[in-house]
N, C-alpha and C positions, 0 to 999 in steps of 0.2 A: 658367485659360488667359490671362486678361487681364494677369497679372503679367509675362508674358514679352513682351507686345506693346510695341514701342517707342513712346515719347511725344515730343511736341514742345511747346515752350513759346515763346509770343510774348514777345519782350523788351519790347515797347511796351505791351502790355495785360496781361501775366502770365497769359494763358489757357493752360492745359495740356490737351492733347487727345491721345488715341491716334491714331497715324498713320492707321489705316484709317477713323477717324471724321471725317477732314477733309472728305471728300465730303459728309457729312451737314450740316456747317456751310455748304457751298456751296448745298445744297438749301433751307435755311431763310433764305438770303441774309444770314447773319451776317458782319459785317465788323469788321476791326480798327479802332482809332480812326483817322479819316481824317487823312492827313498833307498833303493838298492838296485843291483842288476843281476840278471840270471847267470848262473854258472853254465859251463859247457865249453867245448873246444872252440866253437865259433864265437861265442860271446866273450871269451877271455881275450881273443885277438882283436876285439873291437877297440876303437879309439878310447883313450881314458879321459877325454875331456867331457864336460857336462854341457848339454845343449840347453838353451832357454826353454822355459815352460810358459809359453804365451797363453794368456787367457783374455777373452773379451770382457770388458768391465762396463757396467751401466752406471757406476759411480766410482770416481777416482779422485784422490787428493793430490796436491802438488801441481807440478807443471810438466808440460811435454818436454822430453829430453831433446827433441829436435828444434822446435820453434820457440820454446820457453814460455808459451802461453798456458793459462789455466784450462781446466776442463769444464765446459758447460754441461750440466747434468740435470736430469729430472730426479725427483726424490720419491718416486713411487716404485714399489716392487714390481708392478705389472707393466711398467714402461719397457718397451722392446728396443729403445734407442741405445746403440752402443756408442759410448763416448770415448773409450780408450782401449788400448791393448797393452797389457803389462806382463812382466815376467814374475812368476811366483818365487824365483830364486833370488835374482839380483834387484828386484823391485823397480827396474827401469820401466817407464811408462811413456807411451806415444799416443797422439791423436789417431783415431781409427780412420785414417785416410791416406791415400797414396803419397801425398806430398810430405807426410811425416814418417810413415812406416813403409819400408820397402819389403817386398816378398823375400829377397835374399837374406834378410835379417833372421828369418825363421830358423835357418839351419846354422846360424853362427854360434860359436862356443860362448858359453856364459861365464862371466867372471865371478859369479856367486855374490856380487855386491860388496858393500863396504865392510862386511863382517866375514869376508872370505877366509881370513886367517883362522877363525874359530869354527867355521862350518865344516862338517865331515861330508865330503862329496859322496854321492850315491855310487860312484865308480869304485869306491873302496870296499863296499859291502856287497858280498856275493851270497846269493841264496844257494845252499848246497844241493837242494833237490827241487825239481819242478813239480808243482801240484797238479792234480788231475784237471783236465781242461773242461770243467763244468761250470755252469752259471753259479752254483753254490760256492765252488772253490774260488771263482773270480770275485764274488762278493767278500769272501773272507780275506782275499789278498788285498782288496782295497781297504778294508777296515784295519788290517794289520799295520798300515802306515801310521795310524793315529792312536791305537789302543795297545796297552800292554796287559798281557794275561799273567796271572801269578805263576811263579816257578815253583812247582811241587815235585817232590821225588815220588817215584812209583809209576803206576800204569799211565798217569796223565802225561808223562814225558813224551810219549809217542805222538801227542797232538802238536808238539812244537816243531816249527820249521827252523832248523839250525842255520845260522849265518856264519860266514867266514869273513874276517877283516883282512884285507890285503892293502895296507897303506902305502902311499908313495911319499916317503919322507921328504920334507922340505924345511930348511932352517927358518923360513919365514912363517911357518904355520904353527899354531898353538891349538890343535883340535880340542873341543870342549865337550864334556859330558855334563848334562844338567839333570840333577835329581831334585824332585819337588815333593815336599810333604804337603798334601792338599789339606791337611787338618790343622796346620800350624797357624797361629795368630788370627783366630776367628775365621778360618777357612779361606784365607787370602790365596793360598797356594792353588786352589782349584780354579781361580780366575786367571792367575798369571801363567799357568801352564799353556793356555791357549796362545798367548803371545809368543812364547818360545817356539811352539810348533810352527808359527808363521815365519819367524826369522831364521830358524835353523832347519836342519834335516830332522824330520820326526823320529828317525832312528837314533838320535843322540839325546832325546828328551825322555825321561823316565819318571813315572808316577811311583813313589815309594810305597804307596798303599797296595800296589799290585805285585808284591814279591820281594821288595827290598833291593839294595844296590849290588849284591854279589854277582848275579848273572851278567849284568852289564859290564862290570869291572873285569870279569873273566874274559868276556868277549873282546874287549878293547885293550887288553893288557899289553899287547905288543906295539901299540901305537906310540910313535916317538913324540916327545914334547907334549904329552897329554895334560890337560887341565880339567879340573872338576869344579862345578858350581853347585853348592848345597843350598837349596832354597827351603828354609825352615828355621827352627830354633836351634839353640846350642845342643839340644839332645839329638837333633838330626845330624849335626856335624859330627858329634861323637860316634854315632852309629856308622857313618861312612868311614871315619878314621879307624875304627875297630875292624871293619871289614877289610880295609887296606892292610892292616897288620896281619890278618889271617891269610890273605893272599900273598903277602910278601913280594909285592911288585917292586922291581928295581929298574930305574930309580922310582920312588913313589911319586905319583902325580901331585902337584900342589893343589890345595883346595881353597877356593874362594867362597864367600858367604853372601847370600841375599837374606837378610834377617826378617823372618816372618813370625818369630816366637814372641814370648812375653818379656823375658829379661834381656836376651841377646847380648850378654856381657862379652863373650868372645868376639862377636861381630864388632862391638864398639872398640875393643882392643886393637883389632886389625883395620880400623877406620871404615868399616862398612856401615856404621850407623846403628841407631837403636831400634830401627823398625822401618819397613818399607812403606812409603807414602804413595807417590804417584810418579816417580822418576821413570821416564820412558825405558822400555826394555832395551832399545838400541843403545842407550847410554850405558846401561849396566854391562852389556856385552863388551863395550869399549873399555870400561874400567877393568874388567876381568882380563882382557888381553894385555893391557898396559901395566897391570899391577906388579909389585915387587914380590919376589919369592923370599920368604922368611921361615925361621924355624920356631916350633912350639914344643915346649917340654910336655911330656905325658908321664903320669905317675901311677905306679902300681899300688893296689890295696890288697893286702893279704890278711885274712881274718882267721883267728882260731879262738876256741872257747877260753875263757879265763879259768885256769885250773884252780884258782883259790876260791871260786864261787861254786856252791853246790846247786843241784837241780831244783831245790826247793825255792831258790831265789828267782826262778824264771817267770817272766810276765807272760800271760796268756796271749796277748796280741803281739808279742815280740818274735823276731826271726833271728836265725844264726847266720844269715847270709846277707851281704850287701846287694843292692839292685845292680850295681856295676862294679867291676874289679879294676877299673882304670878311670882316672879323671883328668880333664884338660883345664878346667876352670878352678874348682875349689872342692874341698871336703870340709864339712862343718858339723858341729853337734851343739845341741842346746836349743835356745829360743827360736832361731830362724828355721831350724829343721822341724821343730814342732809345728810352726805355722804352715810350712810347706806340706807337711804330712796331712794336716787337716784339709788343706786345699785339694790335695791329690785325692783323698778319700771322698770328698764332696763331689769332685768332678767325675770320679768313677761311678758314683751313685746317680748323678743327674747331669749327664754330659750336655744336654740341650741348654742348660743355664750358663754354659761357659763357652759361648761361641763368638766372643769378641775380646780384644786385648784390654779394652777399657773395663769391662765387667770383671775380667780376671784380676786386674789391679785393685779394683774396689773390694773384691772379696778378700784379697791379701790384706788390705788395710784393716778391714773389719775384724778378721781373724787375729791379726797381730794385736789389736787393741784389747780384745777380750782375753787373749792369752797373757797380756801384760797385767791385766787386773787380777788374773788368777795366780800369777807368779809361779808358773809351773817349772821354771828353770833356775830358780834363785839358789838352789843348793847344788848346782852343777859341779863346783870346785871340790866338793866333799867326795865325789864318786869317780874321779878320774885321776890318772897319773900320766904325765907327759914327759918323755925323754927325747931330746933333740940332739943328734950327733953325739950321744953319750952324756949330755948334760941334763940333769933332772930339773925341769922347770916347775915342778909341782908346788914348792913353797911360794914361788913368785905368783903362781896362779891363785893359790889360796889367799894370799894377801889382797889380790885384785878383786876376788869374788865375781868373776864374769858370769854372765848368763848365756854367753855364746862364745865359742872358740872356732876360728876359721883358719884353715891351712890353704893359703891362697897361691895360685900359680900365675894368674894374670892380674893386671892393675885394676880391672873393673869387677864390681860385685854388686848384687842386689839392684839390678836395672840401672847400672851406670855410675854408681858411687865409687869413690876411690878410698878404700879403708886404710891402705898403707900410707896414703898421703905423700908428701914430698919431704923426705928427711932433711934436705938442705945441709946445714952445717952440723947436723947430728952425726958425728964421726963413727958412732957405734953401728950404723946401718948404711947399706948401699941403696941407691935408687932401685926400684923394682923393675925387673925385665921378665919377659915370657920365654926367654931362650938361654938363661944363665945357669940352669941346673940347680937352682935354689928355690925352696919354698919359703914364703913369708908366713909366720905364725902370729895371729892377732887375736886379742881378747876384747870382748865388748861387754860393758855394763849397759844398763838400760839408758843411762845418760849419753854414753858415746854412740849408741845405736840411733838415738834421736838426733844427735848432732851430725851424724853421717849424712842425713838428707839435706843439710845446709852447708856442706863443704867440710865437715869435721872428719876425724879419722879415729880408728880404734887404738888400743894400747899395743904398741909394737913390742912383741916378746922376743923374737929371734928370727934369723934367717938360717936355714939348715938344708942339708942334703938327705937326711934320713930322720924319720919320726917313728917312735914306738909309743902307742897310745893304749892305755889299759883302763877299762871301765869296770866298776864294781856292781852296776845294776843296769837294767834295760834303759837306754837313753835314745831319744830321737836323733837320727843323723841324716845327712843328705849328701849325695854324690852328684855334682853338676846338676842340682835341681831335682834329682830323683830321691825321694825320702823313704825312710823305713824306721821302725823301732828295733834297734839292735840289742840282743841280749848281752849280758856281761861278757866282754871279749877283750882280746889283745889284737890290736891292729898295727901292722907294719906298713909304712909308706916309704917307697923307694922310687928312684927315677927309672922309668920303663924304657923310653926312647924319645926321639924328637920327630914330630910330624912336620911335613912340608906344607906351608900355607901360602896363600896369596894375600898380600896386604895392599889395600887401595892406596894409590900414590896421588900426590898433588898433581893438578892438571898440567902445570908447566913450571919451569924454573922462574925465579923472580927476576933473573937477568936474561937478556936476549941470547939466543943460541948462535945467531949469525949476525954479522956486521950490518947486513942490509935490513934487519928488523928494526922496528921503531924502538927507541929507548924508552924505558919506563920513566914517567915523569916523577920528579921529587915529591910533588903533592898533587892530590886529586880533589877537585871541588865538585861534589856530586849532589844532585837533587834527590831527596828521598821521598817516595810516594808509597802509601799503603793501600791495600786492597782488602775489602771485606770478604768473609768466607762465602757470603751469598753471591757476590759478583764472581768470585773465583770459580765456584762450582758451575755457574751458568755460562761463563765466558772464557774459561782457561784455554779453550781450543782456538780462540780468536785473539791474537796479540793486540791488534789495534783497538778492538772494542774494550778489552780489559784495561789498556792504558788510558782510554777515555774515562773509564769508570773509577780510576784510582784517585785518591785524595792526597794532595801535597802535605807532607809532614814538616819539611824543613830542608836545610842544606848542611852537609857535613864536609869537613876538610880533613882528609886522611893521607898518610904517606902513600906514595905511588905503588909500593910493593906490599900493601896491607892485605892480609887475608880477612875472611869474614868475621873471625873472632874479634879482631881489633876493631873492625868497622861496627860491630854490635855495640861495643863500649861507647863509641862516638854517637851512635844513634840514640842510645838510652840517655845520654847526657842532654839531648835536645830539650827534653821536657823537664829537666832539672835546673834549667837556667832561670834567673830571676825574671820577673814580669817585664822589666825594661828591655830584655832581649827577645821579646816576643815576635819580632819581625822574622826571626829565623824559624819559628814554629807556628804556622798559621792555624793549626787545629787545636782545640781545647780538650778533646777527649784523650785521656791517657792511653798509652800503649798497653796492651795486654801482656802479661808476663809470658804468654805462650806464643808470641809472634815468631815468625821464621822468615828467612830470605826466600825470594823467588828467583829462579834462573830464567832470565828473559831473552837470552841470546843463543844458547848452544843447542837448542832443540826447536822443533817446529811449533811448539806450544810452551806456555809457562809450566813450570813444575817446582815443587817445594824441595828445599835443601834441608836435610835432617840436621838438627843442631849439633849432633855428635860429629858431623863431617864438615863443620864450618872452617876448621883449620886447614882443610885440604883445598879450599877454593879461594882464589884471589878475587878481589873486587873487580878488577879489569876483565875477569873471565866471564862474569855473569851480568855485567852492566856496561853501558857506554857512557851516556851523559846522565842517566837517571837509574837509580836502583829501586827495586820494588820489594816490598815486604808484605806478608800476609798476616793480618791481624784478625784472629777468629772472633774477637769481641767487638769489632767495629760495627756499628749499627747499620751503616750504609753510606754509599758515596754521595757527596753533595754535588751531584751532576747538574748540568744546565737543564732548565725545565723543558727545553725543546728536544732533549735526547732521552732515550730510555734510561730510567734510573732504578736503582734497587728498591725493593719494597721497603717503605718506611711507615711508621705508625700514622694512623689517621690524625690530621690536624685537630687541634682542640676545637670542639664544637661550641658555638655560642648558644646552642640549644640547652634548655633545662634538662638535667639528667633524670628528673622525675617524670614518669609518663603521666599523661593527662588521665585523670580518673573519669571513668564512664559509668553511667547508671547501670545497674545490674541487668536490665532488660534491653540495653542498647545493642544494636546489631553491629557486626564488624564493618569496618570501612569498605566502601565499594571500590572495585578495581579501577573505575574511572578516576577516582580521587588520587590513587597512587600514580596513575599515568600522568595526570595533570601536574602532580608534584615533581615527577621526573622531568617532564617537559620544561617546567619553569625553573629547573635547577634549584628547587626549594628543599634543601637537605633536611632542615629542621622538621618541615611538614612530613616528609617521607618517613623520617625516623619515628615521628609521633604516630603516624598511621600504622606503621609496622608493629609498634609496641601495643597498639590497640587491637591487634589481631589481623592486620592486612596481609594478604597473600602476595609475597614477592615474586611468585611465578605466574602472576596474572598476565594474560595476553589480550591485546586489543583485537578489533575485527580484521586486521591484516596479519595476525599472528605475531606481532612485534611484542617482545618482552619489555619489561621495565629497563633492562640493561641496554636494549636497542635504543630506547628513547634517551637514556642517560648519555650514551655514546654520541648520539646525534647532536646533543647540546654541548658536549665537551665538558661535562661536569665530573671532575676527578673525584670529588668528595662522594658523590652519589654512586659512581662506579665502584669505588673502594668499599662502600657500605654494602652494596649488593653482592660483591664478590665475597665479603666476609660473612654475610648472613643468609644469602639465598642458597638453595640446593645446588649441587655441582652440575645438574643437568642444564642450568641456565647458560653455561659457557658455550655449549655447542647447539643451542636451540636455534632453529632457522625460521625466518619469516617467509612470506609467500614466494618471494623471488629466490629463495634458497640461501640467502645471506645469513651468516652468523654475525654476532656483534663484532668479532675480530675482522671480518671482511669489511664491515662498515668503518671501523676505526682506521684500518689500513687505507681505505679509499679516501678518508678525510685527512690523512697524514697526522693523526693524533698519536705521537710516538710514546708518550708516557702512558697513555691509556692502553695502547697495544702491549706495552711491557707488563702492566698490571694483569691484563687478561691472559697473556702467555704464561706468566709465572704462576697464575692460578690453576693452570692445567688445560687450557683450551687446545684443541687439535689444530695443527697447522696444515694438515693434509686435506681438510674438508674443501670441497669445491662448490661453487654456486651454480646456478642454471647455465651460466656461460662457460663452465668448466674451469674457472679461475680459483686459485688458492689465495689466501690473504697476501702472500708475497707478490703474486702477479697483480693483485689489485693495487698494491703500493707502487709497483713498477709503472702501471698505467697512470697513476697519479704523479709520476715523475719524481717520487721521493726515493732516491737511490740509497740513502743511508738507512731509511726504515726498511727498504727491501732487503738490504744486506743483512740487517739484524734478524729479520724474519727468516731469511734463508739459513743463517747459522743456527737459529733455534730449531728450524725444521730438520736440519742435518742432525742436531743433537737428539731430537725425538726419534729419528730413524735409528741412530746408534743404540738408544735405549731399547728399542724394539728388537734389534738384532741380538742384543745381549741375552734375550730370552730364548733364542733359537738353540736347537740341539746340534752339537758338533758331530759330524759324520765320523 
C-alpha cells in the first residue's frame, strides 16, 4: 500500500516523508533546519552561534568523519535501517553508532561547512513578529523556509512576515544572495535552485519568478561584503544591475553569473562560460567566493522622435520606445535585430516550443537564413546617420553598405564570437575592454557576418565615448537581446556608470606560492583517454567505473604550466600525425569537434569543463597521470568482454536478411520452436521464426521467457535481439521462483549481459522469492565487481525516482 502513497522531500534537509506522515513530524516537534531566529528580548540575548541540525539518514554518500569508512546502506525507501547521522548545515556525516557519534556532539556549535564564508547564518535573520500558535500557522512557517511569495503592493502586504537582518561583520565572510530565473536556458533554473537550497540558507536563495530581486536586495542592503550570484541569461543579469541602480546601494555588491541563457555573452566575457553543463554547485560557490572584483561599463540610451520625419512615415508595428534604456553588452540595428525580433515574437506566441537551448539556436539559424534570402536589411545605410564623438561616420558607412551595425561594450557577441577581433599592430584602434569607458562601433556585411562564426571580425569603424544615431524610417533594433521595431528616431548613447562584477579567476598561479610546494615540472607527459556520452551519463558518479570504460587516445607532451587551451591544441594534433606515428594514437575513430575536457580530480565525480573556461584551468589541476575528455560522437568504449560495456550495434549477422517466404495458409511458428532456438543459441533460426510471426513474449510451462533461456545459455546476440524487438514487459517478467532475467544473469556472473539488460531499463529493485535483488545475487556468486556495478546502477535509479518527488 505504501508504494502508492505520495512522498515529499525537503530541499534544505533532504528529508523524504510520506504525505500522510507529515502530521507525525508535527507531533514530535521535528523541524527543518532553522533559516532564521525569533525576535524578542530573550531570543536576542541567546548565543549567536549556529547549532548542528542532525538528521538520521537511511542513505548517505561519502565516508564517516570519525572512522573514515563508507556507509553500508539499503536502497529501498521502506527500509527502516539508519546508516548515518549527518548535519544539514556543515554536511558532516557519522555512522549511527556510539563508537563514531557521541551524544555531546549534538549541542556543539556548527562551522557551517566548507562554504561558511558565503552562507548567511540563521542567527543574522530575525523575524519581527511571532505568528499565532496554531497548526495552520506552524505549517506556513515551515513552508516559508523554502518558498517565496510574490511581493505586491496593496492589501496583500499584510500577509508578509517582515524580517530584520542583523549581521555580524567579519572580514573573512562574503555573504551571498542567489537569484535564480527558473525559465532561463530550457528551464534549467528550476532544477538548480534545489541544490542551492541544500548548500545554503534557504533565506538567501530567491526565485525571480516570485516577485523579482528588489525586496531581497532591500532586506540585505546593510550586509557588509555582500556578493550576488545571478543564475540566468544576460537579461537576468541586466535586471539585477538595474535594480541595484534604483536602490543606490553603497558600495554596490559585486555580481557573479551562472549562465543559463542562450547567448550568455556577458558570462563568457567574465569567464563564467557559455552555459551551465553539470559542474557541481559546491564548485560554483567556491568560484564565486574566490572570484576577482572588476568593473563593467553601462550605457544610457535616450530616444526622441526624429523631427524631420512626419507621422505619415510611421509603421503600424513600430514603437517609439526601446525595451530597455540601458545596456551592458551591445546595442544593434539591422539584420541581427530583425532575426531576434522574429524569434521573440514566435516565442511569445508558442512558448512551449522554446524550452531548450538547442531548439532556440536552431530557430535562430533558420530565421537568419530566411531573412538573408529576403534581404530585408540591405538598404540600412540609406536610412541612418551616425555621429561618434562629433565625427560623422555616415559617408564611411554608406561606402561599406553594412546590413548590421553594432555598438559593442564587451568583447563577446552573438553567442561567443569576437566581432572586434584583435587589432594587433593596427595603431588606429586599441584592444577592447569592458571597463575603459569606450564603445566599439562595428559594421557587418553578410560576408563578414558569415566569417564571424569561423573566427573573423566585422569592419572596425571607431571607438568612442558618445554616439548620436538618427534613423529616417522604422528599423529593427535590439538592446542586450531585447528586440523591437523603432520608429524614425534620434538615439543618444552615453556612459551611465560602472557596475561591480565578479570575474571567475584561474584556480591557482602557475608558480608555487610557498617554497615547500612541489615545483611545476618543465614538461608533462600525459595519457589522453576519451569517454563516450553513453558511458558518461551512466557512470559519471563512479570515477573508477568510468575510468575503466574510457578508451585510450594517445599521449601528449605539454609544458608543465599549460592551461587546457594549449593542451587542446596538442590533443587535436594526435590524429593529424602521419600513419607512421600511429603508435601514439591507438584509436582510428576521429575526434568529434564538440569534445570537451572532464575534471577527474577536484570533485567527488567527473564533470564537464565548458570550452569558454579552458584558459582558466591548468592541466595539473584536472588530471594527474591521465587526462579524460568527453567525445559525444564516440560510439562506445572497447572494453574487455568480461566487464560491462556500453551498448554497441549488433554484430553483423551471417543470416540472410530476406525472411523465409511462407505459404499463405501457413500457421505462425510454435512457441516451442522459439524456445528451442533460444536454448541452442541459434540466432539465425530465432530471427527467422520472429519474422515469420513468432511471439517473442512466449513462456514455457515454468513461466520462463525466451530472454530467460537466452541468459541461461549466455547468448549475447540473442539477448540483444530480444531486447531490441520484444515488448518492454519482458525485462521484468518473472518465472515460477520469482527470478527476472537480471537475477539469473547476475547469479551466473554474466557481466556484459547484465549491462545490456540494465541499460534497456530493467528494474534493479525487484526481489525474488528469497528477498534478494540482482545485486545480492551477484554478491552470493562472489562476483564483487558485478555487484558493485549493479549497486551503482541501483543508486542511480533511486536518484532518478527522487528527482520526481515534490519539494516541501
